[in-house]
MIMI-751363 format. One record per residue (C-alpha): residue in one letter; x, y, z; residue number from 1. Coordinates in nm, 2 decimals, padded with zeros to 4 digits. Example, Ala and Ser with C-alpha at 12.3 -4.5 7.8 and 13.67 -1.06 7.14 Angstrom:
<node type="A" px="01.23" py="-00.45" pz="00.78" seq="1"/>
<node type="S" px="01.37" py="-00.11" pz="00.71" seq="2"/>
This chain:
<node type="M" px="00.00" py="00.00" pz="00.00" seq="1"/>
<node type="D" px="00.14" py="00.34" pz="-00.10" seq="2"/>
<node type="K" px="00.16" py="00.65" pz="00.12" seq="3"/>
<node type="K" px="-00.14" py="00.82" pz="-00.06" seq="4"/>
<node type="K" px="-00.36" py="00.52" pz="00.00" seq="5"/>
<node type="I" px="-00.26" py="00.50" pz="00.36" seq="6"/>
<node type="N" px="-00.34" py="00.87" pz="00.42" seq="7"/>
<node type="E" px="-00.68" py="00.82" pz="00.26" seq="8"/>
<node type="N" px="-00.77" py="00.55" pz="00.50" seq="9"/>
<node type="F" px="-00.58" py="00.62" pz="00.82" seq="10"/>
<node type="V" px="-00.51" py="00.91" pz="01.06" seq="11"/>
<node type="V" px="-00.27" py="00.92" pz="01.35" seq="12"/>
<node type="I" px="-00.34" py="01.03" pz="01.70" seq="13"/>
<node type="I" px="-00.05" py="01.09" pz="01.94" seq="14"/>
<node type="P" px="-00.16" py="01.15" pz="02.30" seq="15"/>
<node type="L" px="00.07" py="01.37" pz="02.51" seq="16"/>
<node type="R" px="-00.07" py="01.43" pz="02.85" seq="17"/>
<node type="K" px="00.12" py="01.68" pz="03.07" seq="18"/>
<node type="G" px="00.21" py="01.59" pz="03.42" seq="19"/>
<node type="S" px="00.40" py="01.26" pz="03.43" seq="20"/>
<node type="K" px="00.47" py="01.16" pz="03.79" seq="21"/>
<node type="R" px="00.75" py="00.91" pz="03.75" seq="22"/>
<node type="I" px="00.95" py="01.10" pz="03.49" seq="23"/>
<node type="K" px="00.90" py="01.48" pz="03.51" seq="24"/>
<node type="N" px="00.83" py="01.63" pz="03.17" seq="25"/>
<node type="K" px="00.87" py="01.29" pz="03.01" seq="26"/>
<node type="N" px="00.74" py="01.36" pz="02.66" seq="27"/>
<node type="F" px="00.99" py="01.65" pz="02.62" seq="28"/>
<node type="T" px="01.29" py="01.50" pz="02.79" seq="29"/>
<node type="L" px="01.58" py="01.57" pz="02.56" seq="30"/>
<node type="I" px="01.77" py="01.28" pz="02.41" seq="31"/>
<node type="K" px="02.05" py="01.38" pz="02.17" seq="32"/>
<node type="N" px="01.91" py="01.73" pz="02.18" seq="33"/>
<node type="K" px="01.57" py="01.60" pz="02.06" seq="34"/>
<node type="P" px="01.26" py="01.57" pz="02.28" seq="35"/>
<node type="L" px="01.12" py="01.22" pz="02.33" seq="36"/>
<node type="I" px="00.82" py="01.29" pz="02.12" seq="37"/>
<node type="Y" px="01.04" py="01.37" pz="01.82" seq="38"/>
<node type="Y" px="01.13" py="01.00" pz="01.78" seq="39"/>
<node type="T" px="00.77" py="00.90" pz="01.73" seq="40"/>
<node type="Y" px="00.71" py="01.20" pz="01.49" seq="41"/>
<node type="R" px="01.03" py="01.11" pz="01.29" seq="42"/>
<node type="E" px="00.89" py="00.76" pz="01.20" seq="43"/>
<node type="A" px="00.52" py="00.87" pz="01.17" seq="44"/>
<node type="I" px="00.60" py="01.13" pz="00.91" seq="45"/>
<node type="K" px="00.76" py="00.87" pz="00.69" seq="46"/>
<node type="V" px="00.42" py="00.70" pz="00.66" seq="47"/>
<node type="F" px="00.17" py="00.98" pz="00.71" seq="48"/>
<node type="D" px="00.12" py="01.34" pz="00.58" seq="49"/>
<node type="S" px="00.16" py="01.60" pz="00.85" seq="50"/>
<node type="E" px="-00.21" py="01.70" pz="00.82" seq="51"/>
<node type="N" px="-00.30" py="01.34" pz="00.91" seq="52"/>
<node type="I" px="-00.11" py="01.34" pz="01.23" seq="53"/>
<node type="F" px="-00.30" py="01.48" pz="01.53" seq="54"/>
<node type="V" px="-00.14" py="01.56" pz="01.87" seq="55"/>
<node type="S" px="-00.38" py="01.55" pz="02.17" seq="56"/>
<node type="S" px="-00.25" py="01.74" pz="02.47" seq="57"/>
<node type="N" px="-00.29" py="01.99" pz="02.75" seq="58"/>
<node type="D" px="00.08" py="02.08" pz="02.73" seq="59"/>
<node type="P" px="00.19" py="02.42" pz="02.57" seq="60"/>
<node type="K" px="00.52" py="02.24" pz="02.47" seq="61"/>
<node type="A" px="00.31" py="02.00" pz="02.26" seq="62"/>
<node type="K" px="00.13" py="02.28" pz="02.09" seq="63"/>
<node type="K" px="00.46" py="02.45" pz="02.01" seq="64"/>
<node type="F" px="00.60" py="02.12" pz="01.88" seq="65"/>
<node type="S" px="00.29" py="02.06" pz="01.66" seq="66"/>
<node type="K" px="00.32" py="02.41" pz="01.51" seq="67"/>
<node type="K" px="00.69" py="02.37" pz="01.44" seq="68"/>
<node type="F" px="00.63" py="02.05" pz="01.24" seq="69"/>
<node type="K" px="00.29" py="02.15" pz="01.10" seq="70"/>
<node type="L" px="00.10" py="01.88" pz="01.28" seq="71"/>
<node type="Q" px="-00.27" py="01.91" pz="01.38" seq="72"/>
<node type="Y" px="-00.31" py="02.00" pz="01.75" seq="73"/>
<node type="I" px="-00.61" py="01.91" pz="01.97" seq="74"/>
<node type="D" px="-00.63" py="02.10" pz="02.29" seq="75"/>
<node type="R" px="-00.74" py="01.84" pz="02.55" seq="76"/>
<node type="P" px="-00.96" py="01.95" pz="02.84" seq="77"/>
<node type="K" px="-00.82" py="01.93" pz="03.19" seq="78"/>
<node type="K" px="-01.10" py="01.69" pz="03.30" seq="79"/>
<node type="I" px="-00.95" py="01.42" pz="03.08" seq="80"/>
<node type="C" px="-00.59" py="01.49" pz="03.16" seq="81"/>
<node type="K" px="-00.59" py="01.35" pz="03.52" seq="82"/>
<node type="D" px="-00.37" py="01.07" pz="03.64" seq="83"/>
<node type="N" px="-00.66" py="00.82" pz="03.61" seq="84"/>
<node type="S" px="-00.77" py="00.95" pz="03.27" seq="85"/>
<node type="K" px="-00.77" py="00.69" pz="02.99" seq="86"/>
<node type="T" px="-00.62" py="00.73" pz="02.65" seq="87"/>
<node type="E" px="-00.96" py="00.63" pz="02.52" seq="88"/>
<node type="D" px="-01.10" py="00.95" pz="02.67" seq="89"/>
<node type="A" px="-00.86" py="01.15" pz="02.45" seq="90"/>
<node type="I" px="-00.96" py="00.95" pz="02.14" seq="91"/>
<node type="I" px="-01.33" py="01.01" pz="02.21" seq="92"/>
<node type="H" px="-01.26" py="01.38" pz="02.25" seq="93"/>
<node type="F" px="-01.06" py="01.39" pz="01.93" seq="94"/>
<node type="L" px="-01.34" py="01.23" pz="01.73" seq="95"/>
<node type="K" px="-01.59" py="01.48" pz="01.87" seq="96"/>
<node type="Q" px="-01.36" py="01.77" pz="01.78" seq="97"/>
<node type="K" px="-01.26" py="01.66" pz="01.43" seq="98"/>
<node type="K" px="-01.48" py="01.52" pz="01.15" seq="99"/>
<node type="I" px="-01.23" py="01.30" pz="00.96" seq="100"/>
<node type="S" px="-01.31" py="01.11" pz="00.64" seq="101"/>
<node type="A" px="-01.05" py="00.83" pz="00.71" seq="102"/>
<node type="E" px="-01.21" py="00.51" pz="00.84" seq="103"/>
<node type="N" px="-00.93" py="00.40" pz="01.07" seq="104"/>
<node type="I" px="-00.71" py="00.54" pz="01.35" seq="105"/>
<node type="V" px="-00.35" py="00.46" pz="01.43" seq="106"/>
<node type="L" px="-00.26" py="00.53" pz="01.79" seq="107"/>
<node type="L" px="00.11" py="00.60" pz="01.85" seq="108"/>
<node type="Q" px="00.23" py="00.67" pz="02.20" seq="109"/>
<node type="A" px="00.54" py="00.89" pz="02.25" seq="110"/>
<node type="T" px="00.67" py="00.64" pz="02.51" seq="111"/>
<node type="S" px="00.76" py="00.39" pz="02.24" seq="112"/>
<node type="P" px="01.04" py="00.58" pz="02.06" seq="113"/>
<node type="M" px="01.21" py="00.27" pz="01.90" seq="114"/>
<node type="R" px="00.90" py="00.18" pz="01.69" seq="115"/>
<node type="T" px="00.99" py="00.23" pz="01.32" seq="116"/>
<node type="A" px="00.79" py="00.33" pz="01.01" seq="117"/>
<node type="K" px="00.83" py="-00.03" pz="00.90" seq="118"/>
<node type="D" px="00.66" py="-00.15" pz="01.22" seq="119"/>
<node type="I" px="00.37" py="00.09" pz="01.15" seq="120"/>
<node type="I" px="00.33" py="-00.03" pz="00.79" seq="121"/>
<node type="N" px="00.35" py="-00.40" pz="00.90" seq="122"/>
<node type="G" px="00.06" py="-00.34" pz="01.14" seq="123"/>
<node type="I" px="-00.14" py="-00.16" pz="00.87" seq="124"/>
<node type="N" px="-00.08" py="-00.44" pz="00.62" seq="125"/>
<node type="K" px="-00.19" py="-00.71" pz="00.85" seq="126"/>
<node type="Y" px="-00.49" py="-00.51" pz="00.96" seq="127"/>
<node type="N" px="-00.60" py="-00.47" pz="00.60" seq="128"/>
<node type="N" px="-00.51" py="-00.82" pz="00.48" seq="129"/>
<node type="K" px="-00.70" py="-00.99" pz="00.76" seq="130"/>
<node type="K" px="-00.99" py="-00.74" pz="00.74" seq="131"/>
<node type="L" px="-00.96" py="-00.67" pz="01.12" seq="132"/>
<node type="D" px="-01.15" py="-00.43" pz="01.35" seq="133"/>
<node type="S" px="-00.84" py="-00.37" pz="01.56" seq="134"/>
<node type="I" px="-00.48" py="-00.48" pz="01.59" seq="135"/>
<node type="F" px="-00.19" py="-00.41" pz="01.84" seq="136"/>
<node type="S" px="00.18" py="-00.47" pz="01.85" seq="137"/>
<node type="V" px="00.37" py="-00.72" pz="02.06" seq="138"/>
<node type="F" px="00.71" py="-00.88" pz="02.11" seq="139"/>
<node type="K" px="00.77" py="-01.25" pz="02.16" seq="140"/>
<node type="E" px="00.95" py="-01.42" pz="02.44" seq="141"/>
<node type="K" px="00.97" py="-01.75" pz="02.63" seq="142"/>
<node type="N" px="00.96" py="-01.67" pz="03.00" seq="143"/>
<node type="F" px="00.93" py="-01.84" pz="03.33" seq="144"/>
<node type="L" px="00.64" py="-01.63" pz="03.47" seq="145"/>
<node type="W" px="00.51" py="-01.64" pz="03.83" seq="146"/>
<node type="K" px="00.24" py="-01.46" pz="04.02" seq="147"/>
<node type="K" px="00.18" py="-01.42" pz="04.39" seq="148"/>
<node type="N" px="-00.16" py="-01.45" pz="04.55" seq="149"/>
<node type="N" px="-00.21" py="-01.44" pz="04.93" seq="150"/>
<node type="K" px="00.17" py="-01.50" pz="04.98" seq="151"/>
<node type="K" px="00.15" py="-01.81" pz="04.77" seq="152"/>
<node type="L" px="00.35" py="-01.84" pz="04.45" seq="153"/>
<node type="Y" px="00.20" py="-01.98" pz="04.12" seq="154"/>
<node type="S" px="00.39" py="-02.06" pz="03.80" seq="155"/>
<node type="I" px="00.17" py="-01.94" pz="03.52" seq="156"/>
<node type="S" px="00.37" py="-01.99" pz="03.20" seq="157"/>
<node type="F" px="00.52" py="-02.33" pz="03.29" seq="158"/>
<node type="D" px="00.48" py="-02.62" pz="03.53" seq="159"/>
<node type="Y" px="00.77" py="-02.58" pz="03.78" seq="160"/>
<node type="K" px="00.73" py="-02.95" pz="03.88" seq="161"/>
<node type="N" px="00.79" py="-03.05" pz="03.52" seq="162"/>
<node type="R" px="01.02" py="-02.78" pz="03.39" seq="163"/>
<node type="K" px="01.08" py="-02.77" pz="03.02" seq="164"/>
<node type="R" px="01.39" py="-02.65" pz="02.83" seq="165"/>
<node type="V" px="01.34" py="-02.29" pz="02.71" seq="166"/>
<node type="Q" px="01.34" py="-02.39" pz="02.35" seq="167"/>
<node type="N" px="01.05" py="-02.63" pz="02.42" seq="168"/>
<node type="M" px="00.83" py="-02.37" pz="02.59" seq="169"/>
<node type="E" px="00.54" py="-02.19" pz="02.44" seq="170"/>
<node type="N" px="00.59" py="-01.83" pz="02.33" seq="171"/>
<node type="I" px="00.46" py="-01.55" pz="02.54" seq="172"/>
<node type="Y" px="00.34" py="-01.24" pz="02.36" seq="173"/>
<node type="H" px="00.38" py="-00.91" pz="02.54" seq="174"/>
<node type="E" px="00.17" py="-00.61" pz="02.44" seq="175"/>
<node type="N" px="00.43" py="-00.34" pz="02.40" seq="176"/>
<node type="G" px="00.21" py="-00.03" pz="02.36" seq="177"/>
<node type="A" px="00.39" py="00.09" pz="02.04" seq="178"/>
<node type="V" px="00.11" py="00.06" pz="01.78" seq="179"/>
<node type="F" px="-00.27" py="00.03" pz="01.80" seq="180"/>
<node type="I" px="-00.49" py="00.04" pz="01.49" seq="181"/>
<node type="F" px="-00.87" py="00.03" pz="01.49" seq="182"/>
<node type="N" px="-01.18" py="00.11" pz="01.30" seq="183"/>
<node type="K" px="-01.31" py="00.46" pz="01.38" seq="184"/>
<node type="K" px="-01.68" py="00.39" pz="01.37" seq="185"/>
<node type="K" px="-01.66" py="00.07" pz="01.58" seq="186"/>
<node type="F" px="-01.44" py="00.24" pz="01.83" seq="187"/>
<node type="T" px="-01.73" py="00.48" pz="01.91" seq="188"/>
<node type="K" px="-01.94" py="00.17" pz="02.00" seq="189"/>
<node type="Y" px="-01.68" py="-00.01" pz="02.21" seq="190"/>
<node type="K" px="-01.48" py="00.28" pz="02.35" seq="191"/>
<node type="N" px="-01.18" py="00.06" pz="02.37" seq="192"/>
<node type="R" px="-00.88" py="00.03" pz="02.15" seq="193"/>
<node type="I" px="-00.91" py="-00.35" pz="02.11" seq="194"/>
<node type="F" px="-01.24" py="-00.49" pz="02.00" seq="195"/>
<node type="G" px="-01.43" py="-00.70" pz="01.75" seq="196"/>
<node type="K" px="-01.22" py="-00.92" pz="01.52" seq="197"/>
<node type="F" px="-00.87" py="-00.84" pz="01.65" seq="198"/>
<node type="D" px="-00.52" py="-00.98" pz="01.62" seq="199"/>
<node type="F" px="-00.16" py="-00.88" pz="01.70" seq="200"/>
<node type="F" px="00.15" py="-00.82" pz="01.49" seq="201"/>
<node type="E" px="00.50" py="-00.89" pz="01.61" seq="202"/>
<node type="M" px="00.79" py="-00.63" pz="01.66" seq="203"/>
<node type="N" px="01.14" py="-00.69" pz="01.76" seq="204"/>
<node type="K" px="01.20" py="-00.68" pz="02.14" seq="205"/>
<node type="S" px="01.47" py="-00.42" pz="02.08" seq="206"/>
<node type="N" px="01.21" py="-00.19" pz="01.92" seq="207"/>
<node type="S" px="00.96" py="-00.25" pz="02.20" seq="208"/>
<node type="I" px="01.10" py="-00.02" pz="02.47" seq="209"/>
<node type="D" px="00.81" py="00.14" pz="02.66" seq="210"/>
<node type="I" px="00.93" py="00.43" pz="02.87" seq="211"/>
<node type="D" px="00.74" py="00.44" pz="03.19" seq="212"/>
<node type="Y" px="01.02" py="00.45" pz="03.45" seq="213"/>
<node type="K" px="01.36" py="00.62" pz="03.46" seq="214"/>
<node type="Q" px="01.54" py="00.29" pz="03.39" seq="215"/>
<node type="D" px="01.34" py="00.26" pz="03.07" seq="216"/>
<node type="L" px="01.46" py="00.61" pz="02.97" seq="217"/>
<node type="E" px="01.82" py="00.51" pz="03.05" seq="218"/>
<node type="E" px="01.79" py="00.20" pz="02.84" seq="219"/>
<node type="F" px="01.66" py="00.40" pz="02.54" seq="220"/>
<node type="I" px="01.95" py="00.65" pz="02.58" seq="221"/>
<node type="K" px="02.20" py="00.36" pz="02.56" seq="222"/>
<node type="Y" px="02.04" py="00.24" pz="02.24" seq="223"/>
<node type="I" px="02.08" py="00.56" pz="02.05" seq="224"/>
<node type="T" px="02.41" py="00.70" pz="02.19" seq="225"/>
């Protein structure tokens, strides 16, 4: 699918809520003299026209960034910019504010700076080819996973009494938060980014960094310096 066709059928929303608690000013933390959001923009613009990329935020820095790179800016109300506000709230607000002709939305979060244009296109291709309602990105691992309940431990991805070799274990697929794609009309019904006929597509683990804590940011800095 060529860029023109993609832009006829898809728009991007990048949510940038101000007020991160764990990493202050996270979305605009400078890495190699570029704010974190830049790394998502850099890949998105390879796939989408600037008028098809919408930034939803309550942050003046996001508004300034959007103006600089000719992106579409959505001023998000304070009531949906709280610590417990959902990204879905921002999407609902976006759809009420903008009447878009494209049938599908691509959600890209700034906290996934290693996601590439190729990853985005891979997701779009699988979404189209399988005629899905929604799709999300994952990375694959084989892990010995445990959970604790009432001080008791449970092995949940393997049987610790009959431990297999790693190569014989089943794959575990981790949702990495990098790419979500979904049908606009059906989203308004479900108000959830995953719904209907859905599937995942795989990304490399190295591209799946999700920056939520300071150590995640430090890991990203190591990758690009």
